SEGUFI-568078 format. One line per 8 residues: number of its first residue (from 1); their letters; for each residue x, y, z of N, C-alpha, C. Coordinates in pm, whole numbers, plus 32768, in hexadecimal, padded with zeros to 4 digits. Layout:
<pts>
NUM> A> X,Y,Z,X,Y,Z,X,Y,Z ~ ...
</pts>
This chain:
<pts>
1> MCHAERAV> 9DA9,1D64,8CE9,9DC3,1DEC,8C87,9E52,1E0D,8D4E ~ 9EC0,1E53,8D29,9F4C,1E88,8D45,9EFC,1EEF,8DA5 ~ 9ED6,1F38,8D33,9E9A,1FD4,8D75,9E11,2031,8CFF ~ 9E0B,20BC,8D04,9D98,20F3,8CBD,9E06,20CD,8C44 ~ 9E87,20E4,8C2E,9EA9,20FD,8B74,9EE8,208D,8B7C ~ 9F0D,2003,8BAC,9F69,1F92,8BAF,9F2A,1F08,8BAD ~ 9EE1,1ED1,8B4C,9EA4,1E36,8B55,9F4F,1DE9,8B21 ~ 9F0E,1D45,8B3F,9F9F,1D03,8AF1,9EEC,1C87,8AC8
9> AWALLSNQ> 9F15,1C4E,8A71,9ED3,1BF8,8A1F,9EC8,1B69,8A42 ~ 9EC6,1B1F,8A3D,9ECF,1A98,8A36,9E5F,1A67,89FB ~ 9EA6,19C5,89CB,9E51,198F,898A,9E8E,18E0,8973 ~ 9E12,1899,89AC,9E67,17FB,897F,9DCE,1788,893B ~ 9E04,176D,88F4,9DD6,1743,8876,9E02,1674,888F ~ 9D7E,163A,885F,9DA6,15BE,885A,9DB4,157E,87DA ~ 9DEC,1532,8800,9DE7,14E9,872E,9D89,14EE,86CC ~ 9D47,1504,86EE,9CAF,1555,869E,9CB0,1598,867C
17> APKHFLSI> 9CE7,15F7,8680,9CF9,167D,8673,9D0B,1698,85F9 ~ 9D4C,166D,85C8,9D5B,169B,851D,9CE5,1649,84AE ~ 9C8A,15F3,84C5,9C28,15F7,84BF,9BE5,1669,84A3 ~ 9BAF,169A,8509,9B3C,175E,8505,9B9F,17BF,8538 ~ 9C66,17B7,84ED,9C7D,1827,84F3,9C4D,18AF,84BE ~ 9BF9,18B8,8443,9BE0,192D,8431,9B81,193B,84A6 ~ 9B1C,194A,84D4,9B09,197C,8530,9AE7,19B7,85BE ~ 9B59,1918,85E1,9BC4,1975,8612,9C15,1A0A,85ED
25> HRAASSFF> 9C51,1A1C,85A9,9CA3,1A9B,8593,9C51,1ADC,8569 ~ 9BBE,1AD5,8513,9B4E,1B13,8558,9B0A,1B6D,85AA ~ 9AEE,1B19,8612,9AF2,1B43,86BF,9B50,1BAD,86F9 ~ 9BA8,1B19,86C7,9C20,1B93,86F9,9C77,1C28,86FB ~ 9C54,1C20,8651,9C75,1CC2,864C,9C13,1CFB,8671 ~ 9B5C,1CD7,8661,9AEE,1D60,868C,9B52,1D6B,870A ~ 9B35,1CFD,8748,9B9C,1CFE,87E8,9BB4,1D94,87D8 ~ 9C59,1D53,87AF,9CAC,1DB3,87D1,9CA4,1E44,878E
33> RDQPVFRV> 9C3A,1E5A,8768,9C07,1F04,8730,9BA6,1F2A,879E ~ 9B67,1F0E,87EA,9B4C,1EFB,8844,9B46,1F3E,88B2 ~ 9B8A,1ECB,88F9,9BF2,1F42,897A,9C36,1FA9,8981 ~ 9BD8,2001,89D4,9C1D,2053,89F8,9C8E,208A,8A17 ~ 9CE6,200A,8A19,9D89,206D,8A56,9E01,206D,89DB ~ 9E4B,20C7,8A04,9EAA,20C0,8996,9F24,207F,8962 ~ 9F0E,2032,89E4,9FB2,1FAB,89A9,9F6B,1F22,8A17 ~ 9F77,1EDA,8966,9F66,1E4C,89AF,9FE9,1E43,8994
41> EAYIDVEF> A008,1DCD,89BE,A086,1D98,89CF,A063,1CED,89A3 ~ A0C3,1C8D,8950,A091,1C1D,89A0,A133,1BCB,8976 ~ A12C,1B80,8988,A1C5,1B04,89BA,A1D4,1AA7,899E ~ A22F,1A89,8901,A22A,1A30,88DA,A27E,19B5,88DA ~ A275,194F,88B0,A2DB,1901,88DF,A342,18D0,8840 ~ A397,18EA,8892,A41F,190A,87F4,A435,188E,87CE ~ A3F0,180C,87B2,A3FE,1797,878E,A350,17C3,873E ~ A2FD,17BF,8780,A2A8,1799,8707,A266,17EC,86C6
49> PVVWRWIK> A2B2,17CE,861D,A2C3,1851,85B2,A208,188D,8572 ~ A1EB,1830,856A,A15C,1840,8552,A110,18B3,8582 ~ A15B,18D7,863D,A0BD,190D,8643,A0F9,19C1,8607 ~ A19C,19D0,85EE,A1BD,1A53,85B7,A18D,1A6B,853D ~ A0FA,1A45,84DB,A117,1A47,8478,A083,1A95,84BD ~ A021,1A29,84DB,9FA9,1A63,854B,9FB5,1AE6,8589 ~ A03E,1B10,85CC,A05C,1B91,863A,9FFE,1BE8,85EE ~ A097,1BC4,85B8,A088,1C45,8527,A029,1C82,84D3
57> ALGFTEEK> A005,1BFE,84B0,9F5A,1C2E,846E,9F01,1CA2,84C3 ~ 9F25,1C5F,854B,9EB8,1C65,85D4,9ED6,1D20,8606 ~ 9F67,1D5D,857F,9F70,1DE9,85C2,9FD0,1E05,85F9 ~ A034,1D94,8649,A070,1DD6,8679,A0FD,1DD2,8678 ~ A149,1E1B,8673,A1CE,1DF6,8662,A253,1DD1,86F2 ~ A29D,1E01,86C0,A34B,1D41,86F3,A363,1E0B,872F ~ A391,1DD1,87E5,A3AE,1E34,87FB,A428,1DD8,8838 ~ A3FA,1DAF,886D,A4A5,1D51,88D7,A4B2,1CE3,8878
65> DFLRGYLP> A50E,1C92,8845,A525,1C1D,87E8,A52E,1B78,8892 ~ A556,1BCD,88D6,A594,1B3D,890B,A5A9,1BA1,89C9 ~ A55E,1B13,89FF,A529,1B2C,8A76,A581,1A8F,8AB1 ~ A5C1,1AAE,8AE8,A600,19FC,8ADD,A5A8,19DE,8B6F ~ A5BE,1986,8B78,A548,18FC,8BC0,A4AD,199D,8C2E ~ A49C,19B3,8BCF,A425,19F0,8BF5,A383,1978,8BF1 ~ A3A9,1941,8BB3,A35D,18C0,8BD4,A333,1876,8C16 ~ A2D0,1811,8C1B,A2E5,17A4,8C9C,A2F7,1747,8C4C
73> GGRHAALW> A389,1724,8CA9,A3D0,1667,8C65,A476,16BB,8C3D ~ A473,1753,8C56,A503,17A7,8C29,A4E7,17AA,8B8D ~ A496,1794,8B57,A443,17EE,8AB7,A470,1894,8AA6 ~ A49A,1872,8A4B,A4E1,18FF,8A33,A45D,1970,89C5 ~ A455,19E8,8A0C,A3C5,1A1B,897D,A418,1A76,8958 ~ A3BF,1AB0,88F7,A3A9,1B39,8903,A342,1B93,88DB ~ A391,1C0D,8940,A332,1C69,8928,A2BA,1CD7,88A0 ~ A24F,1CAB,88B6,A1F5,1CDB,87E8,A178,1D63,887E
81> VRFKE> A1BE,1DFE,8823,A105,1E1C,8850,A0E4,1E59,87DF ~ A04F,1E7E,8835,9FB8,1EF6,87A5,9FE0,1F39,87F1 ~ 9FE2,1FF1,87D2,9F88,2047,87F3,9F08,2061,879D ~ 9EBA,2098,87EA,9E51,20DD,87B9,9E66,2125,8747 ~ 9DF3,20F5,8701,9DED,2164,866D,9D9C,2202,86A6
</pts>
């Protein structure tokens, strides 16, 4: 958590994640619903398109489509946010 109204979400998944994806998705969805913070941010690697569909399914919307060199190794990112309902 960055402060009481803002947090940053991280997900590091192994190559075994696809066969457990439904359980992972349900757990993540439940986790985000239960968070008290107003704004949750996720920084997505623009070269990893698989995650774009998942981040949308988790209720995030794109706020900034290109953050140059933001990720390790100089990879570019996009900023997605989810607001408390």
